[in-house]
N, C-alpha and C positions, 0 to 999 in steps of 0.2 A: 504494500500500500504506500502510495506517495505521501510525502509530508506536505500537508496543505499549506504550511507557512512558506514553503519554497515556491509555491505557485503565485502567479500574478492574479490580480482581480479578474482580468479578462479570462484567464484560464479557469478560474473557479466558476465564473458565470457560465462558461461553455460546458463544463462538466455538469453543473446543475441543470442547464437546459437539456443536455443529452439524457439525463436521468428522468426529467419530466416527460420528455418525448417517449422514452422507453416505457414508462408507467402508463402513459396514455395509450400507446399501442397494445400493451399487455391487457389493458381493460377494454380493448377494441372500441375506442372512442375516436371519432374524427376530430380534426382541428375545428371544423365548423361547429360541431356539437359542444366541444369544450369551450369554445368562445361564447356560444349562446348561454351555456350554463354558468359561465363565469362573468357574464355581462360585459364582454369586451369584444373587440373585432378579431377576425381571423388573423389579420396581419400582426396584431399584438401577440397572439399565441405563437405565430411563426417566429417572431423576433425573440421571444423569451426562450423558445426551444433552440434557437440559434446562439443563445448566450448573451443576448442584448437585454438584460434585465434592468430596465430604467426605473420602473415603478414597483416599490415594495408592496403597495396595495394590490396591484395586478398579480404579483407573485403569490401573495397570500390567497387571493381568490382562486388561482389555479390549484394551489396546494389543497385548499378546502374542497374543491370540486373533485379532485382526484383521490380524496381521502388520505392525504399525506400530511395533514397538519401535525400529526404526532411526531414528525421529524423535527419539529421546533419545540416540542413540549419541555425539554430540559432547559430551554431558555426562559420559560414562563414559571418554573417551579420556585417555590419559596425556599430560601436557603435554610438548611437545618442548623440548629444551634448545637454545639458540642456540650457534653455535660459540664465541662469546666467553664465554658462561657455562661451557661445557665446559672451555675453556682456563683460566679462573680456578679451577675446582675442581681440575683436574690440578696446577696450579702451587701451590695451597695445600697439597696433600698432599705435594708434593716439598719444600716449605720445612721440614717437620719431620723429614726424613730426615737421618741422619748421613752425612757425606761421607767420613770416614776414621776410623781407630782412634784412641782417646784417648791411648794411650801404652803404657808397659811395665807388665806385671803385677808387683806387688811380692810377693816371697816372704817371708812372715812365718813360716810354719811349714814344716817339712820334710814331704815327702809320705810317707804311710804305705806300707810295703812289704808286699806280699802274699806 
């Protein structure tokens, strides 16, 4: 497997376009049908499949239509906290809490009677 960091942006886009085209053909979907389902033009689908991905919105619509959004799921996940990070947060909150009362309340004025 090729190191993705050694590829240019254009090469990465071309590989993504090829993968999208392969997925479309595997599902036996025409470019026209994919375009209609994704609310875009056929030429936009052709450009994306050729590696000319100019619009992230269009890219997401194609992924959704092909059922491939799960390819991006790891980017949308919440980052999990390690037990030590959780411990630090809990202890930092506890540090600010009062442990006991400050003392006796001073009576400067007499209470009003009702």
